DSSP file (Angstrom, degrees, kcal/mol; ACC not computed):
  #  RESIDUE AA STRUCTURE BP1 BP2  ACC     N-H-->O    O-->H-N    N-H-->O    O-->H-N    TCO  KAPPA ALPHA  PHI   PSI    X-CA   Y-CA   Z-CA
    1    1 A M              0   0    0      0, 0.0     2,-0.1     0, 0.0     3,-0.1   0.000 360.0 360.0 360.0 141.3   15.6  -11.0    5.3
    2    2 A T        -     0   0    0      1,-0.1     2,-0.1    25,-0.1    24,-0.0  -0.401 360.0 -86.4 -85.6 163.5   17.1   -7.8    4.0
    3    3 A N        -     0   0    0     -2,-0.1    24,-0.2    22,-0.1     2,-0.2  -0.446  42.0-159.1 -68.9 140.7   15.5   -4.3    4.4
    4    4 A N  E     -A   26   0A   0     22,-4.2    22,-1.6    -2,-0.1     2,-0.4  -0.604   7.2-136.4-110.5 176.4   13.1   -3.3    1.7
    5    5 A Y  E     -A   25   0A   0     20,-0.2    66,-1.9    -2,-0.2     2,-0.4  -0.998   9.9-162.1-144.1 132.4   12.0    0.2    0.7
    6    6 A F  E     -AB  24  70A   0     18,-2.9    18,-1.8    -2,-0.4     2,-0.4  -0.931   4.8-172.6-114.8 139.2    8.7    1.8   -0.1
    7    7 A K  E     -AB  23  69A   0     62,-2.3    62,-2.4    -2,-0.4    16,-0.2  -0.991  25.1-122.8-132.5 127.1    8.2    5.1   -1.9
    8    8 A Q  E     - B   0  68A   0     14,-2.8     2,-0.5    -2,-0.4    60,-0.3  -0.340  18.5-130.8 -66.2 140.9    4.7    6.7   -2.3
    9    9 A R        -     0   0    0     58,-2.4    -1,-0.1    -2,-0.1    13,-0.1  -0.839  16.6-163.2 -89.9 126.9    3.4    7.5   -5.7
   10   10 A I        -     0   0    0     -2,-0.5    57,-0.1     9,-0.1    58,-0.0  -0.962  26.4-122.7-109.1 114.9    2.1   11.0   -6.0
   11   11 A P    >   -     0   0    0      0, 0.0     3,-1.8     0, 0.0    56,-0.0  -0.122  16.6-116.2 -58.4 152.8   -0.1   11.2   -9.1
   12   12 A N  T 3  S+     0   0    0      1,-0.3    -2,-0.0     3,-0.0     0, 0.0   0.784 112.1  63.5 -59.8 -29.2    0.8   13.8  -11.8
   13   13 A Y  T 3  S+     0   0    0      2,-0.1     2,-0.4     3,-0.0    -1,-0.3   0.575  84.7  91.4 -76.8  -6.3   -2.5   15.6  -11.3
   14   14 A V  S <  S-     0   0    0     -3,-1.8     5,-0.1     1,-0.1    -4,-0.0  -0.749  90.9-110.4 -88.7 132.5   -1.5   16.5   -7.7
   15   15 A D        -     0   0    0     -2,-0.4     4,-0.1     1,-0.2    -2,-0.1  -0.468  25.8-150.9 -61.5 119.7    0.3   19.8   -7.3
   16   16 A P    >   +     0   0    0      0, 0.0     3,-1.6     0, 0.0     2,-0.3   0.664  60.9 111.1 -73.1 -15.4    3.9   18.8   -6.3
   17   17 A R  T 3  S-     0   0    0      1,-0.3     3,-0.1     3,-0.0    -2,-0.1  -0.426  95.0  -1.3 -65.2 121.7    4.6   21.9   -4.3
   18   18 A G  T 3  S+     0   0    0     -2,-0.3     2,-0.7     1,-0.2    -1,-0.3   0.370 101.1 120.5  83.3  -5.4    4.8   20.9   -0.6
   19   19 A N    <   -     0   0    0     -3,-1.6    -1,-0.2    -4,-0.1    -9,-0.1  -0.835  39.6-174.8 -96.4 113.7    4.1   17.2   -1.3
   20   20 A V        -     0   0    0     -2,-0.7     3,-0.1    -3,-0.1    -3,-0.0  -0.933  29.0-117.6-106.9 123.6    6.9   15.0   -0.1
   21   21 A P        -     0   0    0      0, 0.0     2,-0.4     0, 0.0   -12,-0.1  -0.291  27.7-112.7 -60.5 141.7    6.5   11.3   -0.9
   22   22 A V        +     0   0    0    -13,-0.1   -14,-2.8    15,-0.0     2,-0.4  -0.625  42.5 178.9 -71.9 128.7    6.2    9.0    2.1
   23   23 A E  E     +A    7   0A   0     -2,-0.4     2,-0.3   -16,-0.2   -16,-0.2  -0.999   7.4 153.2-135.3 136.7    9.3    6.7    2.1
   24   24 A F  E     -A    6   0A   0    -18,-1.8   -18,-2.9    -2,-0.4     2,-0.3  -0.993  35.4-118.9-159.0 158.3   10.2    4.1    4.6
   25   25 A E  E     +A    5   0A   0     -2,-0.3     2,-0.3   -20,-0.2   -20,-0.2  -0.702  31.4 169.2 -96.6 152.2   12.1    0.8    5.1
   26   26 A F  E     -A    4   0A   0    -22,-1.6   -22,-4.2    -2,-0.3     3,-0.1  -0.967  27.1-155.9-153.4 162.6   10.5   -2.5    6.1
   27   27 A T  S    S+     0   0    0     -2,-0.3     2,-0.3   -24,-0.2    -1,-0.1   0.674  76.7  34.5-114.4 -26.7   11.6   -6.1    6.3
   28   28 A K  S  > S-     0   0    0      1,-0.1     4,-1.8   -24,-0.1     3,-0.5  -0.899  78.7-114.8-129.6 157.4    8.4   -8.1    6.0
   29   29 A T  H  > S+     0   0    0     -2,-0.3     4,-2.4    46,-0.3     5,-0.2   0.876 116.7  58.7 -55.7 -39.0    5.1   -7.7    4.2
   30   30 A E  H  > S+     0   0    0      1,-0.2     4,-1.4     2,-0.2    -1,-0.2   0.873 103.5  51.2 -61.5 -37.6    3.4   -7.4    7.5
   31   31 A E  H  > S+     0   0    0     -3,-0.5     4,-0.7     2,-0.2    -1,-0.2   0.892 108.6  52.0 -66.5 -39.3    5.6   -4.3    8.4
   32   32 A L  H >< S+     0   0    0     -4,-1.8     3,-1.0     1,-0.2     6,-0.3   0.946 111.8  46.0 -58.6 -48.5    4.7   -2.7    5.1
   33   33 A L  H 3< S+     0   0    0     -4,-2.4    -1,-0.2     1,-0.2    -2,-0.2   0.713 108.6  56.5 -71.4 -20.7    1.0   -3.2    5.8
   34   34 A E  H 3< S+     0   0    0     -4,-1.4    -1,-0.2    -5,-0.2    -2,-0.2   0.578  78.6 112.4 -86.0 -10.4    1.2   -1.9    9.4
   35   35 A H  S <X S-     0   0    0     -3,-1.0     4,-2.5    -4,-0.7     3,-0.4  -0.402  75.8-125.2 -64.7 138.2    2.8    1.4    8.3
   36   36 A P  H  > S+     0   0    0      0, 0.0     4,-1.6     0, 0.0    -1,-0.1   0.842 109.2  54.5 -54.9 -37.2    0.3    4.3    9.0
   37   37 A H  H  4 S+     0   0    0      1,-0.2     4,-0.5     2,-0.2    -4,-0.1   0.921 111.1  44.7 -63.6 -42.0    0.5    5.6    5.4
   38   38 A I  H >4 S+     0   0    0     -3,-0.4     3,-1.4    -6,-0.3     4,-0.3   0.902 108.8  56.7 -69.5 -40.7   -0.5    2.1    4.1
   39   39 A K  H >< S+     0   0    0     -4,-2.5     3,-1.5     1,-0.3    -1,-0.2   0.847  99.5  60.5 -59.3 -34.0   -3.3    1.7    6.7
   40   40 A R  T 3< S+     0   0    0     -4,-1.6    -1,-0.3     1,-0.3    -2,-0.2   0.715  95.6  63.6 -66.7 -18.7   -4.8    5.0    5.5
   41   41 A C  T <  S+     0   0    0     -3,-1.4     2,-0.6    -4,-0.5    -1,-0.3   0.567  77.3 103.0 -80.8  -8.7   -5.3    3.4    2.1
   42   42 A I    <   +     0   0    0     -3,-1.5    44,-0.1    -4,-0.3     3,-0.1  -0.658  42.6 172.2 -83.2 119.9   -7.6    0.8    3.4
   43   43 A E        -     0   0    0     -2,-0.6     2,-0.3     1,-0.3    -1,-0.2   0.890  54.8 -26.4 -95.9 -47.5  -11.2    1.7    2.4
   44   44 A D  S >  S-     0   0    0     41,-0.1     3,-2.0    43,-0.0    -1,-0.3  -0.881  76.6 -71.6-157.0-175.2  -13.4   -1.3    3.4
   45   45 A E  T 3  S+     0   0    0     41,-0.5    40,-0.1     1,-0.3    41,-0.1   0.671 123.6  60.0 -65.6 -16.3  -13.5   -5.0    4.0
   46   46 A N  T 3  S+     0   0    0     35,-0.1    -1,-0.3     2,-0.0     2,-0.2   0.414  78.5 119.3 -90.4   2.2  -13.2   -5.7    0.2
   47   47 A T    <   +     0   0    0     -3,-2.0    35,-0.8    38,-0.1     2,-0.3  -0.472  39.1 179.8 -73.1 136.3   -9.8   -3.9    0.0
   48   48 A T  E     -CD  59  81A   0     11,-1.6    11,-3.7    -2,-0.2     2,-0.5  -0.987  23.5-135.3-134.3 143.9   -6.9   -6.0   -1.2
   49   49 A F  E     +CD  58  80A   0     31,-1.8    31,-1.9    -2,-0.3     2,-0.3  -0.872  29.6 178.4 -99.1 135.1   -3.2   -5.0   -1.7
   50   50 A V  E     -C   57   0A   0      7,-2.0     7,-3.7    -2,-0.5     2,-0.4  -0.957  15.2-150.3-134.8 148.9   -1.7   -6.3   -4.9
   51   51 A K  E     -C   56   0A   0     -2,-0.3     2,-0.4     5,-0.2     5,-0.2  -0.940   9.6-176.1-120.8 148.8    1.7   -6.0   -6.5
   52   52 A E  E >  S-C   55   0A   0      3,-2.0     3,-2.4    -2,-0.4     2,-0.3  -0.939  72.1 -42.2-139.8 118.0    2.7   -6.0  -10.1
   53   53 A D  T 3  S-     0   0    0     -2,-0.4    16,-0.0     1,-0.3    17,-0.0  -0.484 126.4 -26.5  55.7-122.6    6.5   -5.9  -10.7
   54   54 A N  T 3  S+     0   0    0     -2,-0.3    16,-2.4    -3,-0.1     2,-0.3   0.333 116.0 105.4-102.1   9.2    7.6   -3.3   -8.2
   55   55 A M  E <   -CE  52  69A   0     -3,-2.4    -3,-2.0    14,-0.2     2,-0.5  -0.701  57.4-150.2 -91.4 139.7    4.3   -1.4   -8.0
   56   56 A I  E     -CE  51  68A   0     12,-3.0    11,-2.7    -2,-0.3    12,-1.2  -0.945  18.1-169.1-108.3 125.0    2.0   -1.8   -5.0
   57   57 A F  E     -CE  50  66A   0     -7,-3.7    -7,-2.0    -2,-0.5     2,-0.6  -0.793  21.0-141.6-108.9 151.5   -1.8   -1.3   -5.8
   58   58 A V  E     -CE  49  65A   0      7,-2.4     7,-1.8    -2,-0.3     2,-0.8  -0.981  21.2-148.9-103.9 124.2   -4.8   -1.0   -3.5
   59   59 A R  E     -CE  48  64A   0    -11,-3.7   -11,-1.6    -2,-0.6     5,-0.2  -0.844  19.0-175.9 -97.7 107.6   -7.6   -2.9   -5.1
   60   60 A Y  E >   - E   0  63A   0      3,-2.9     3,-1.6    -2,-0.8   -13,-0.1  -0.566  42.1-103.1 -93.9 163.0  -10.9   -1.2   -4.3
   61   61 A P  T 3  S+     0   0    0      0, 0.0     3,-0.1     0, 0.0    -1,-0.1   0.809 123.3  41.9 -57.0 -28.5  -14.3   -2.7   -5.3
   62   62 A D  T 3  S-     0   0    0      1,-0.3     2,-0.2     0, 0.0    -3,-0.0   0.292 128.7 -46.5-105.3  11.1  -14.5   -0.1   -8.1
   63   63 A G  E <   - E   0  60A   0     -3,-1.6    -3,-2.9     2,-0.0     2,-0.3  -0.841  60.4 -74.8 149.9 176.5  -10.9   -0.2   -9.4
   64   64 A D  E     - E   0  59A   0     -2,-0.2     2,-0.4    -5,-0.2    -5,-0.2  -0.751  29.6-167.2-106.8 151.7   -7.2   -0.3   -8.6
   65   65 A F  E     - E   0  58A   0     -7,-1.8    -7,-2.4    -2,-0.3     2,-0.5  -0.979  21.5-130.1-140.5 125.2   -4.9    2.6   -7.6
   66   66 A V  E     + E   0  57A   0     -2,-0.4    -9,-0.3    -9,-0.2     3,-0.1  -0.617  26.1 176.6 -73.7 123.0   -1.1    2.5   -7.5
   67   67 A I  E     -     0   0A   0    -11,-2.7   -58,-2.4    -2,-0.5     2,-0.3   0.622  54.9 -50.7-102.7 -15.9    0.0    3.8   -4.1
   68   68 A G  E     -BE   8  56A   0    -12,-1.2   -12,-3.0   -60,-0.3     2,-0.3  -0.995  51.9 -87.0 170.5-170.8    3.8    3.3   -4.5
   69   69 A W  E     -BE   7  55A   0    -62,-2.4   -62,-2.3    -2,-0.3     2,-0.3  -0.913  22.1-147.6-129.0 152.4    6.8    1.2   -5.4
   70   70 A V  E     -B    6   0A   0    -16,-2.4   -64,-0.2    -2,-0.3     6,-0.0  -0.919  14.6-138.2-119.7 150.8    9.0   -1.2   -3.5
   71   71 A K  S    S+     0   0    0    -66,-1.9    -1,-0.1    -2,-0.3   -65,-0.1   0.913  99.3  31.0 -71.5 -44.4   12.7   -1.8   -4.1
   72   72 A N    >   +     0   0    0    -67,-0.2     3,-1.6     1,-0.1    -1,-0.3  -0.759  65.4 174.4-118.9  83.3   12.6   -5.6   -3.8
   73   73 A P  G >  S+     0   0    0      0, 0.0     3,-1.5     0, 0.0    -1,-0.1   0.771  75.0  67.6 -64.0 -25.0    9.2   -6.8   -5.0
   74   74 A D  G 3  S+     0   0    0      1,-0.3   -20,-0.0     3,-0.1    -2,-0.0   0.737  97.0  55.6 -67.0 -19.6   10.2  -10.5   -4.7
   75   75 A D  G <  S+     0   0    0     -3,-1.6     2,-0.6     2,-0.0   -46,-0.3   0.478  90.9  86.3 -89.0  -2.9   10.3  -10.0   -0.9
   76   76 A V    <   -     0   0    0     -3,-1.5     2,-1.0    -4,-0.2   -25,-0.1  -0.883  67.8-152.0-104.3 122.2    6.7   -8.7   -0.8
   77   77 A E        -     0   0    0     -2,-0.6    -3,-0.1   -27,-0.0    -2,-0.0  -0.760  35.0-178.2 -98.6  92.6    4.0  -11.4   -0.5
   78   78 A L        +     0   0    0     -2,-1.0     2,-0.2   -30,-0.0   -28,-0.2  -0.918  48.3  67.8-133.9 158.2    0.9  -10.0   -2.1
   79   79 A P        +     0   0    0      0, 0.0     2,-0.3     0, 0.0   -29,-0.2   0.391  69.7 161.1 -73.0 153.9   -2.0  -10.1   -3.0
   80   80 A L  E     -D   49   0A   0    -31,-1.9   -31,-1.8    -2,-0.2     2,-0.4  -0.938  38.6-135.8-150.5 122.4   -3.1  -10.1    0.6
   81   81 A K  E     -D   48   0A   0     -2,-0.3     2,-0.6   -33,-0.2   -33,-0.2  -0.658  30.4-126.3 -75.8 132.1   -6.5   -9.2    2.1
   82   82 A V    >   -     0   0    0    -35,-0.8     3,-0.6    -2,-0.4     2,-0.2  -0.715  24.9-146.3 -85.4 119.1   -5.9   -7.0    5.1
   83   83 A E  T 3  S+     0   0    0     -2,-0.6     3,-0.1     1,-0.2    -1,-0.0  -0.511  72.5  30.4 -83.8 150.3   -7.6   -8.4    8.1
   84   84 A G  T 3  S+     0   0    0      1,-0.2     2,-0.4    -2,-0.2    -1,-0.2   0.407  91.8 103.7  89.0  -3.1   -9.1   -6.3   10.9
   85   85 A F  S <  S+     0   0    0     -3,-0.6    -1,-0.2     1,-0.2   -38,-0.1  -0.939  86.9   7.8-114.7 135.5  -10.1   -3.3    8.7
   86   86 A G  S    S+     0   0    0     -2,-0.4   -41,-0.5   -44,-0.1    -1,-0.2   0.594  88.2 121.9  76.3   9.3  -13.7   -2.7    7.7
   87   87 A D        +     0   0    0     -3,-0.1     2,-0.3   -43,-0.1    -2,-0.1   0.732  48.1  92.3 -76.3 -20.9  -14.9   -5.5    9.9
   88   88 A E        -     0   0    0     -4,-0.1     2,-0.4     2,-0.0   -43,-0.1  -0.564  65.9-155.4 -74.9 134.8  -17.2   -3.1   11.8
   89   89 A K        -     0   0    0     -2,-0.3     2,-1.2     2,-0.0    -2,-0.1  -0.925  11.8-144.1-112.0 135.0  -20.7   -3.0   10.3
   90   90 A N              0   0    0     -2,-0.4    -2,-0.0     1,-0.2     0, 0.0  -0.713 360.0 360.0 -97.0  83.9  -22.9    0.0   10.8
   91   91 A D              0   0    0     -2,-1.2    -1,-0.2     0, 0.0    -2,-0.0   0.442 360.0 360.0 -87.4 360.0  -26.3   -1.7   11.1
């Protein structure tokens, strides 16, 4: 499998001064999901990552948010529920 490439989306409403998009290479979907930037996007156990064309979304219970783009979307296997995050319950 060839290297793929992720680039963070910074929304237009964010002041661009000093904000450098996170960019990194990966070869498998699992590597994409293990990156620290992607892990920070995980909110709870209902979070799912979804792709549409070359866009990567985080699907939260109350809506979707585009977090970035990938160079080769055909190499990314999503939607995928991320296991191991949000499994802790505060009872």
